[in-house]
C-alpha positions, 0 to 999 in steps of 0.5 A: 637646927638652931638652938637658943638658951636664955633665962626668962621668968625664973626658967631656962628656955631652950628655943629650937628652930628647924628639924629636930632629928638625929642630925641636931643631937650635938646642937641639942646636947650643947643647949642642954649643958648650957641649960643645966648650968643655969643657977637659979632656975628650976625649970627648963622649958623646951620651946618648940614654936620654930620646929617643923619636924621631929623623930624618934631620936628627938624623943630620945633626947627629950627623955635624956634631957629629963634624966639629966634635969632630974639629976640636977633637981630641975623640971622640964616642960615642953611648950608651943607644940603644934602641927605634926610636932604635937601629933608626934608628941601625943602619939608618944604619950609624952604628955604623961611624961612632960608638962605641956604648955 
């Protein structure tokens, strides 16, 4: 999986591309650390536009991000969830845990 972290419109966006599974935990953790260091932005948005697969370990990583962000006084939202990714997010009831754009 490839990650890209960028500040845009008062938020920090973590763009993901590829398979979001256990093998991506290091890249995702590094992206989370970078996003949390972004001063000024109060929201972290995870952009799933380039993700074609995610599994339960990815869901766990999103929960870890939410907890770390909450500790830093930031919120987390999910964006561009489509296809199989959207199905997994819906089945896991993550719409109750995260705003989804």
